[in-house]
C-alpha positions in Angstrom: -37.4 -18.9 116.8 -39.1 -17.8 119.9 -37.8 -19.7 123.0 -40.3 -21.1 125.7 -38.8 -20.7 129.1 -39.4 -21.2 132.8 -38.0 -19.8 136.2 -36.4 -22.5 138.6 -34.8 -22.3 141.9 -32.6 -24.3 143.9 -31.5 -24.2 147.5 -28.7 -26.1 149.7 -24.9 -26.4 149.6 -24.9 -25.9 145.9 -21.2 -25.8 145.4 -19.3 -28.6 147.3 -22.2 -30.9 146.7 -22.1 -30.1 143.1 -25.7 -29.6 142.6 -25.6 -26.7 140.7 -23.0 -27.9 138.5 -25.3 -31.0 137.9 -28.1 -28.8 136.9 -25.9 -26.9 134.6 -24.7 -29.9 132.8 -28.1 -31.5 132.6 -29.4 -28.2 130.8 -26.4 -28.2 128.4 -26.6 -32.1 127.7 -30.4 -31.5 126.8 -29.4 -28.5 124.4 -31.2 -25.9 126.4 -30.0 -22.6 127.6 -30.2 -20.8 131.2 -29.5 -17.8 132.5 -28.5 -17.1 136.3 -31.0 -14.5 137.5 -29.9 -14.6 140.9 -27.0 -16.3 142.9 -26.4 -16.2 146.6 -23.6 -17.9 148.3 -23.9 -18.7 151.8 -21.0 -17.1 153.8 -20.4 -19.5 156.6 -20.0 -23.3 156.1 -23.2 -24.4 157.4 -25.3 -21.6 155.6 -27.1 -22.6 152.2 -26.7 -20.9 148.9 -29.4 -20.1 146.5 -30.0 -19.8 142.9 -32.6 -18.7 140.4 -32.4 -19.5 136.9 -34.2 -18.9 133.8 -34.3 -22.0 131.6 -35.2 -21.6 128.0 -36.2 -24.7 125.6 -36.9 -24.5 121.8 -40.3 -26.0 122.1 -42.8 -26.6 125.0 -42.1 -30.4 124.8 -38.3 -29.6 124.8 -38.7 -27.4 127.9 -40.8 -29.8 129.7 -37.9 -32.4 129.0 -35.3 -30.1 130.4 -37.6 -29.3 133.6 -38.0 -33.0 134.6 -34.5 -33.6 134.4 -33.4 -30.5 136.5 -36.3 -31.3 139.2 -34.4 -34.7 139.5 -31.5 -33.0 140.5 -33.0 -30.8 143.5 -34.4 -27.6 141.3 -38.0 -26.5 142.0 -40.5 -24.2 139.9 -40.1 -20.6 141.1 -44.0 -20.7 140.6 -45.0 -23.3 142.9 -47.5 -25.6 141.5 -49.3 -28.6 143.5 -48.9 -32.2 142.4 -51.4 -33.6 139.9 -53.0 -37.0 141.3 -55.0 -39.7 139.3 -56.9 -42.6 140.5 -55.6 -46.1 140.3 -57.9 -48.2 137.9 -57.0 -51.5 139.3 -54.8 -53.2 141.8 -51.0 -53.0 140.7 -51.9 -50.7 137.9 -50.5 -47.3 138.0 -51.9 -44.1 135.8 -49.7 -44.1 132.6 -48.0 -40.7 133.4 -46.9 -42.0 137.0 -44.2 -40.3 138.8 -41.0 -42.8 139.2 -38.9 -42.2 142.4 -35.6 -41.4 142.9 -33.8 -42.7 146.0 -33.4 -39.0 147.3 -35.6 -37.3 149.9 -38.6 -36.1 148.3 -41.7 -34.0 149.1 -44.9 -33.2 147.2 -46.8 -29.8 147.3 -50.3 -30.5 148.3 -53.0 -28.1 149.7 -50.4 -25.3 149.9 -47.7 -27.0 152.0 -44.7 -29.4 151.5 -45.3 -33.1 152.4 -42.3 -35.3 153.0 -42.7 -38.7 151.1 -42.3 -41.7 153.6 -40.3 -44.9 152.9 -38.1 -43.4 149.9 -37.0 -46.1 147.5 -35.9 -45.8 143.7 -38.4 -46.8 141.1 -41.5 -46.6 142.7 -44.7 -44.3 142.6 -46.0 -41.7 145.2 -49.4 -42.5 146.8 -51.4 -40.1 149.0 -53.4 -41.0 151.7 -55.0 -38.3 153.5 -52.2 -35.7 154.4 -49.5 -38.3 154.3 -47.4 -39.3 150.8 -45.9 -42.7 150.6 -43.2 -44.2 148.3 -45.0 -47.2 146.9 -44.1 -50.4 144.9 -46.4 -51.4 142.2 -47.6 -54.4 143.7 -48.9 -52.3 146.6 -51.0 -50.2 144.8 -54.8 -50.5 144.9 -57.6 -49.5 143.0 -58.7 -46.2 144.1 -55.3 -45.0 145.4 -54.3 -41.3 144.3 -51.2 -41.8 142.5 -49.0 -38.8 141.9 -48.5 -38.3 138.1 -46.3 -35.8 136.3 -43.2 -33.9 137.6 -44.9 -30.8 139.0 -45.2 -30.1 142.8 -42.3 -32.2 143.4 -39.1 -31.3 145.2 -36.3 -33.6 145.6 -33.3 -32.8 148.0 -29.9 -34.7 147.2 -27.6 -35.9 149.9 -25.1 -33.3 150.7 -21.4 -33.6 151.6 -20.9 -34.1 155.5 -20.2 -30.6 156.9 -18.2 -31.9 160.0 -15.4 -34.1 160.5 -13.6 -36.4 157.6 -15.1 -39.9 157.6 -14.4 -42.6 155.1 -16.8 -41.0 152.4 -14.9 -37.7 152.3 -11.6 -39.6 152.4 -12.3 -41.9 149.4 -13.2 -39.2 146.8 -14.3 -41.6 144.2 -16.8 -44.3 143.6 -14.1 -47.7 143.6 -10.8 -48.2 143.8 -8.3 -51.3 144.3 -5.1 -49.1 144.5 -5.3 -47.6 147.9 -3.6 -49.0 150.8 -5.7 -51.8 152.0 -4.6 -51.3 155.8 -5.3 -47.5 155.6 -8.8 -48.1 153.9 -9.5 -50.7 156.5 -8.7 -48.5 159.4 -11.2 -45.9 157.8 -14.1 -48.4 157.4 -13.2 -49.4 161.1 -13.6 -45.7 162.4 -16.9 -45.1 160.2 -18.4 -48.4 161.7 -17.1 -47.3 165.1 -18.6 -43.8 164.8 -22.0 -45.2 163.7 -22.4 -47.2 166.5 -21.0 -44.6 169.1 -24.1 -42.4 167.8 -26.4 -45.4 168.1 -26.8 -45.8 164.3 -28.1 -49.0 162.8 -25.6 -51.1 160.8 -26.9 -53.8 158.3 -24.7 -56.3 156.6 -25.6 -57.7 153.3 -23.3 -60.8 152.8 -22.5 -63.8 150.4 -20.8 -67.0 150.8 -17.4 -65.8 149.8 -17.0 -64.4 153.5 -16.9 -68.3 154.5 -14.9 -69.1 151.5 -12.3 -66.6 152.1 -12.0 -67.3 155.7 -13.9 -64.1 157.0 -16.7 -65.5 158.8 -15.0 -65.4 162.2 -14.3 -61.8 161.5 -18.0 -61.3 160.9 -19.2 -63.3 164.0 -16.9 -61.3 166.2 -18.6 -58.1 164.8 -21.9 -59.4 165.6 -20.9 -60.5 169.0 -19.4 -57.3 169.6 -22.9 -55.5 168.5 -21.5 -53.6 165.4 -23.7 -55.5 163.1 -27.7 -55.1 163.9 -29.0 -57.2 161.2 -27.9 -59.6 158.6 -29.3 -59.9 155.0 -28.2 -63.0 153.1 -29.2 -65.9 150.7 -29.3 -69.7 151.7 -25.6 -69.9 150.5 -24.3 -67.7 153.2 -26.2 -69.7 156.0 -25.3 -73.3 154.3 -21.5 -72.6 154.2 -21.3 -70.9 157.5 -22.9 -73.9 159.1 -21.0 -76.4 157.3 -17.8 -74.5 158.3 -18.9 -73.8 161.9 -19.6 -78.0 162.3 -17.2 -79.3 159.8 -14.4 -76.9 159.1 -15.2 -77.0 155.4 -16.8 -74.6 153.0 -18.2 -76.6 149.7 -15.7 -79.4 150.8 -12.8 -77.4 151.0 -10.7 -77.0 154.5 -11.2 -73.3 155.1 -7.8 -72.9 157.4 -5.4 -74.5 154.8 -7.4 -74.5 151.6 -7.0 -78.6 151.1 -10.0 -80.8 150.0 -11.6 -82.8 152.7 -12.0 -86.5 152.2 -15.6 -87.1 151.0 -16.0 -83.3 151.3 -18.3 -82.9 148.2 -21.3 -84.1 150.6 -20.7 -81.6 153.5 -22.8 -78.8 152.4 -25.7 -81.4 152.0 -24.9 -82.7 155.3 -25.0 -79.2 157.0 -28.4 -78.4 155.2 -29.5 -81.9 156.6 -28.5 -81.3 160.2 -30.4 -78.0 160.1 -33.6 -80.1 158.8 -32.9 -82.5 161.5 -32.9 -79.6 164.4 -35.8 -77.9 162.7 -34.4 -74.7 162.1 -31.2 -72.4 162.9 -32.3 -71.3 165.9 -33.2 -74.7 167.1 -29.8 -76.0 166.1 -28.4 -73.5 168.7 -30.7 -74.2 171.3 -29.9 -78.0 170.7 -26.0 -77.2 171.0 -25.5 -78.6 167.5 -24.3 -75.3 166.4 -21.9 -73.3 168.9 -20.2 -71.2 166.8 -20.3 -69.0 163.2 -22.2 -65.9 161.8 -25.9 -67.6 162.0 -24.9 -68.9 165.6 -24.1 -65.2 166.7 -27.3 -63.9 165.1 -29.3 -66.2 167.2 -27.4 -65.9 170.5 -27.3 -62.0 170.3 -30.9 -61.5 169.0 -29.7 -60.1 165.6 -32.5 -60.3 163.1 -31.4 -62.2 159.6 -33.3 -62.6 156.5 -32.6 -65.3 154.1 -34.0 -64.6 150.5 -34.2 -68.0 148.5 -33.0 -68.3 144.8 -33.6 -71.1 142.0 -30.0 -72.1 142.9 -30.5 -73.1 146.4 -29.5 -76.6 147.6 -32.6 -77.4 150.2 -33.1 -74.6 151.0 -32.8 -74.2 154.8 -36.2 -74.2 156.7 -35.2 -70.6 157.6 -35.0 -69.4 154.0 -37.9 -67.4 152.7 -38.5 -68.9 149.0 -41.6 -66.2 148.5 -39.8 -63.6 146.6 -42.4 -60.7 147.5 -42.4 -61.8 151.3 -38.6 -61.9 151.2 -38.5 -58.3 149.6 -40.6 -56.9 152.4 -38.7 -58.7 154.9 -35.7 -57.1 153.4 -37.3 -53.7 153.7 -38.6 -54.1 157.5 -35.1 -54.7 158.2 -33.5 -52.0 156.3 -35.8 -49.5 157.7 -34.0 -46.7 159.4 -30.6 -48.2 158.7 -27.5 -45.6 159.0 -25.1 -47.7 157.3 -25.2 -50.9 154.9 -22.2 -53.1 154.3 -22.4 -55.0 151.4 -19.9 -58.3 151.0 -19.3 -60.2 148.1 -22.9 -60.8 146.9 -23.8 -58.9 143.5 -27.4 -59.9 143.3 -28.2 -59.2 147.3 -26.4 -56.0 147.1 -28.2 -54.7 144.2 -31.7 -55.6 145.3 -30.6 -54.1 148.8 -29.4 -50.8 147.1 -32.8 -50.6 145.2 -34.4 -50.5 148.6 -32.3 -47.6 150.4 -32.6 -43.9 150.5 -29.7 -41.9 149.1 -28.5 -40.7 152.5 -27.8 -44.1 153.8 -23.9 -44.7 153.5 -23.3 -47.6 151.7 -19.8 -49.9 151.7 -19.5 -52.6 149.1 -16.5 -54.6 149.3 -16.0 -57.3 146.7 -12.8 -58.6 144.6 -14.6 -58.1 141.4 -14.8 -54.8 140.2 -17.9 -55.3 138.0 -19.8 -56.1 141.3 -19.1 -52.6 142.7 -19.6 -50.8 139.5 -22.8 -52.5 138.8 -24.4 -51.7 141.8 -23.5 -47.9 141.3 -24.6 -48.2 137.8 -28.0 -49.6 139.0 -28.6 -46.4 140.9 -26.9 -46.7 144.3 -24.7 -43.9 143.4 -23.8 -42.8 146.9 -22.0 -46.6 147.5 -18.4 -46.5 148.2 -16.6 -49.4 146.7 -13.8 -51.2 147.7 -12.2 -53.9 145.3 -10.3 -56.3 147.5 -10.1 -59.7 148.8 -12.8 -59.7 151.6 -10.8 -62.6 153.5 -7.8 -59.9 153.8 -9.9 -57.2 154.4 -12.7 -57.9 156.8 -10.2 -59.3 159.6 -8.1 -56.3 159.3 -11.5 -53.8 159.8 -12.2 -56.1 162.8 -8.9 -55.5 164.3 -9.0 -52.0 163.9 -12.3 -51.7 165.5 -10.9 -53.7 168.7 -8.1 -51.2 168.9 -10.6 -48.3 168.9 -12.5 -50.1 171.8 -9.4 -50.4 173.7 -8.9 -46.5 173.5 
């Protein structure tokens, strides 16, 4: 039976970044065949490699299925085709065959040239406006927008393994682990944070209330004060428990210092919420000197922006919490723009939500005592995340101590 075939090519650090291996695997998994027509390996470590492959399928539909898959791994058609565009018929309605984005850097071929797609995120569409292309959520699609459909004319560039120096992500090698020496990993995380800030990078913390429960909030507050955290993304709970701990010494009624239950401690988190409402906001509470320490205090005093996204579970919530989810999501995206490193600590839902907003070349470190929290984040598409399964109450102070040592050197 005659086979349908198409020529593709791929460029980059194909071997050490496993790009070519992934393309081979995809073709074979889909029961296609391929012939390597040309393969040029870069002679120096910074040189790119090049491969040209002839892909064969059993039918036109089968071949198209294979091509769509390899394009998402970084391959492009040897015969360059322009993107296909279709007009959105209504607000918040995409054409049926819309292209669904990955979180990798993406270009589209339009009017004879490649155009970089701005604001890359996974699971969105691409809208062309003039000579610019934008990664666009469905609710931002407007009637008349030109939306990219199909897979042709699209080039994905997967992140490549760092070529210089040995950083945390090279050292770890695998996605997540609870078995490596905690002190050594903490030192590596500290070195990566220190290096990122030395290079004037932007570091964002995504945090959950367990930061406070486990006694790690003082470490986070110290990192903010020292200038190693540029923004904080969280929910109502982190702020409430941080303020409860900072003003009453408890977290959900438990004395953080010794783990004992405080007298009438069950009402403390509500008392903390009430104190913020009494002041008018977190920043006003700081201005009135009713809040003099803690994570939220350091954010206000050091001009570090924070976004608190609400949920159905929230008590209060605090006046600073954004209860409109679409507004909260937009604010998260604004904060994450140009981030170089995102540290996610003890919060599954906020971590997954944030991961969905990040391009694949942003370094992501996720720390949680729960293995499923770490693996779910990567399973949901944030495959570049480095998972560290450990007690955040023990781990974060170690990281802070290691950073303080680096400052003194």
